[in-house]
N, C-alpha and C positions, 0 to 999 in steps of 0.2 A: 849019171846024175844030170839033171838039168841045170845049166848055169844059173847063178843067182839073177842075172839080168833077165832071165826068161822064167822066172819062177812064177807061180800062179799070183801071188800078191802083187808083183810088179806088173803083170799083164792086166790084172784087174784094175790098178791104178791108172795104167795106160788108157783102158777103156773108159775110165771116168773122165779123163781129161779129153779125149776124143769126143764123148757125149757132150762135155760142156761146149766145146767149140762147134760141134754139129749144131747143137741148139742155137747158139749164137748166130751161125750161118743162116738157119732157117727164120730166125727172128728179123735178120737183115733182108731176106727175101719177102717176109711179111710187111716190112716197113715199105719196101718198094711197091708191094702190091696194093698198099694203101686203101684198105678197108677202113673207112674213117668212123670214128666215134665222135658224133657231133655233140657239143655242150648242150645240156639240158639243165632243167631247175634244180636237179639233184647233183650236178657234175662239179667236180673240184677243178677241172680245166676250163680255160676260157676259149681255146682255139681247137678246131677239128684235128684229132690225133688218130692215127692208125691203131687199130686194135687187132687182136688175134695173135699176139706173142706167145700165148699158150700152146698155139700149133706147133711152135719149135721145141717147147718144153716136153709136150705129151709125145711127139714123133721121136725125139732123141731118147726118151725113157723107153719106150716100146721097142726101139730099134736095139739098144744095147742091153736092155734087161736079160733076155735069153743068154747072151753071150757072158755077161758077168756072172750070172748064175752058174752057168756050165764051168766057167773058170774057177769059181770058188766052190765047187763041188755041191751045189744045191740044184735039185731038180725042179724043172719047170713043168713037168708032166704030172701035176697033182691037181686034185678037183678044185682046191681052194685057190691056187694060183691062176689056173685057166679062167676059172669064172670070175674071179677079180679082174683079170685082164680084159675079158670081154666086156664086162660091167663097165670098166672105166673107158674103153674104147667106145662103147655105145653112147655113153654121156657125154664124152668129148666131142663125137661125130653130131650129136643133136645140139649141143651147146654152140658149136661152131656154125651150123646151119642157123641157129637162132640168132648168132652174131651177125649173120648175113642178111636175114630175112625178118627178123624181129617177129618171132611166132608168139602166139598168146601164152602167157605163163602156164596155162593148164598142161600143154604139151611137154614144157620143161618138167614140171611137177611129175607127170605120168613117166617120164624118162628117169627121173630120179628114183621114183619108187621101184620101177623095174630094175634098175641098176643095184639098188640096196637089196632087192630080193635075190638077185643073182648072187651077189657077194656072201649072203646069209645061206643060201642054198649050197654054196661050196664048203660050207662048214666053219665059216668064221663069224662066230656068233656069241653071245653072253650064254654061259652054261647054267645060269641061274636066274630066277628062283625055280623054274621048270624048263625044260627044252623049248616048249612052245612059246612061253611068255619071254623066255630070253631071246628067242628069234624075232618076236614081234618088236621087244625093246631095241634090239639091234637095228632093225629095219629103220625104226623112228630115229635112232641115234644118227644113222648114216645120211637119211634125208635132212634132219636138222643140220648137222655139221656141214653138209654140202652147201646148204643155203647160207649158214652162218659164214663160211669163207668167201662165198659170193658176195654177200652183203657187206663185208669188211674190205673188199677189194675196191676202194675208192680214192686211195692216196697213193702217190709215187712210191714204190718200193715197200709199202706196207705188208700186204699179204705176201709177196714173192720173198721178201726178206724175212718175215716170221716163219714161213714154211721152211725156208733153207737152214735157218738157225735151229728150228725144231728138229729136222732131219739130222744135222750134224750132232745134236745132243743125243738122239736116239742112237746113232751110230757110236758115239763116245761111251755111252753107258749100257749098250746092248749086253755085254757079257755080265756086267753087274746084276742087271735085271733079268738075266737068263733067257734072253731072246736073241741069240746071235744070228738066227736067220735073217733078222731085220737090219743087220749091220750093213751089208753092201747094197740091198735096195734104197736104204736111207740115204746112203753116200751117193747113189747114182741120182736119186731125185734132187738131192743138193746140188750136184754138179750141174744138172740140167737147168735149175733155177739160177745157179750162178752164171750160166751162160746168157740168161735173159736179163738179170738184174742190172748190168751197166746200161741197158738201153731204157730202163725205167726209173733209175734212181741215180742222182737226186733230181734229174730232169727227165721227164718222160718223152721218148721219141716214139714209144709204142706202148700199148697197154696189154696186159695179161688176157683180158676178155673172159667171157664165160667158159671158153673151152679150156682155159688153163686154170681158172679158179675153181669151177665145178669138179674138173678131173682131179686137181689136186686135193681138193676137199673130200672127195670119195676116198682117195689112197690114204689120207690122214686119218680119217675115221676108221678105216678098214685096219691099219696099223694098231690104232689104239685098242680095237677089239681084240686084234691077235695078242697084243701084250697083256690084255686082261685073261685071255685063256691060257697062256704059256709062261707067265713070268714066275719065276722061282721065289721071289721075294713076297713076303705076307702081304704087303701092300703095293706091289709092283704094278697093279692095274692102275695107279694114280698117274703113271708117267705121261700116258697120252692126253687125259683130261688136263693135267697140269700145264703141259706145254701149250695147250690150246686155250687155256683158261681166259687170257685177255681177249680173245675173240668172243668166247662163249658169254664171258660177263657182259661185254658191250651189247651183243645181240639181245640176250634176255633182258637185261636193263631197259634197253630201248623199246623192246616189244611191251613190256609191262608199263612202262611209262605212257607210251602212246595208247594202250588199251584203256588206263585209267583216265586219260585225257580225252578219250571219245575219238580218237583218229582211227582211220582204217589200218589194218595190220597188213594189207596187201598192196597198199598204194606206194609208190616210189617216194623217198623223202630224204632229206639231209639231217636226220637227227640223231645219228649215231654220234658218241662222245667225240670220236676223232674228227667228224664232220663238223659237229658244232665248234671244237677248238679251232678247226681250220677257218671256219666263217668268222670267228672272233679275232682273226689276224695273226694268229700264232704260227711260226715258221713250220711249214709242213715237213721240212727235213727233221725238226727237232721232234715233231709228234711221231714221226715214223721211228726215229731212234728210241724213243720212249717205249713205243710197242715192242720194239725188237728187245729191250732190257725186260720187259715183262715176261717175255718168253724165256729168257736166261733165268730169271728168277724162278719161274715155274719149273725148269729143269733141277735147280738146286733144291727146291722144295720137295720134289718127288724123290730125289736122291736121299734126303734127310728122312723122308717119311717112310720110305721103302722097307726098312727093318721092322717097324711097329705092326702089331696086330691090325687087322683090316679097320675095325672101328677107330681105334685110336688113330691109326695112321690118316684115316679120311678126315677126322676132326682135326688134327694138327695141320694137315695140307689146307683143309678150307680155310682156317683162320690165317694162316701165313699167305695164302694166295689172295685173299680178300684185302688185306692190307694195303697193297700198293693200288689196287682198283678202287677202293674207297677214297684214297688219297687223290687219285686221278679224276674221280667224280667231283670230289671237293674243289680240286683246282678248277674243273671245268665250270662249276657253279659260280666260284668267285670270279673268274675270269670274265664269263658271259654277263656278269652284273656290271663289270667296269667296262667292258666292250660288247655292248648289246647286240644280239643277232636275231632277234624277233623270236616268234615260237620255235620251240625244239621239235 
């Protein structure tokens, strides 16, 4: 028999630790490489700061993923795994080149659509209402969520922390929701983000960049689709959207508000709630910690709603998820009246 100190779970945990340190090492390299993000009119930072920390996160994830899967007895030679990996690698590469050369938004959008289509072609897609409509909705979901994560990556530690906490919650509740296959990949991505986070929070020495935010966004959207397909709980499909709800709410509210105000939806801006609160003088660390707490609340809501029938579970979850977001919106409204920030 294999000694306990060489058992599969111990080896897998050791790989997670190695991935975190490897990601941290690559992040240090990217800091020294100094591909700078110069402050613009929508930036929260005032000084040029290196970007591309997501290179460390993505590289560590791809390097250790096959090893962790093999150690834990999960095959990587499956269509859904292979195409998801290729799609994420494609999007990460295009995003990194965009970080370097500032390509037109149309190129990034095409890359997002291609990557989303590859994921769905691998079989990770909504099974309803029909296979074709489910596939179309899945592509739209993946493109939207990839952009939502990218839009929300504008404050130290906000996105990397939210995604790290979300992945830890997926791993913690994987057995309860009937998706044990996601436990180790979620832990691995959380470990890679943990290697990056100390360089970005509370003070940013480097940013995640599009390479990290878009790559992680695609993986998060894919995991949510996988849970919808495979969860054994009646309302288990809620776990992904509930964990991501703070990001989804902020993006959808901002888009709707800007549309009603007659602003361009594709123009860069600082109108997201977290940006408005930061502009009002609120401590950025406190803003980030509040967003992290919303993700934890989403995990609790999904846990409570999971045993309910789909319709009842969705109604219960929506009401509970909206409560802190409406409070967050009311707080932003009151604060900006006391500390004017100009047009949202």
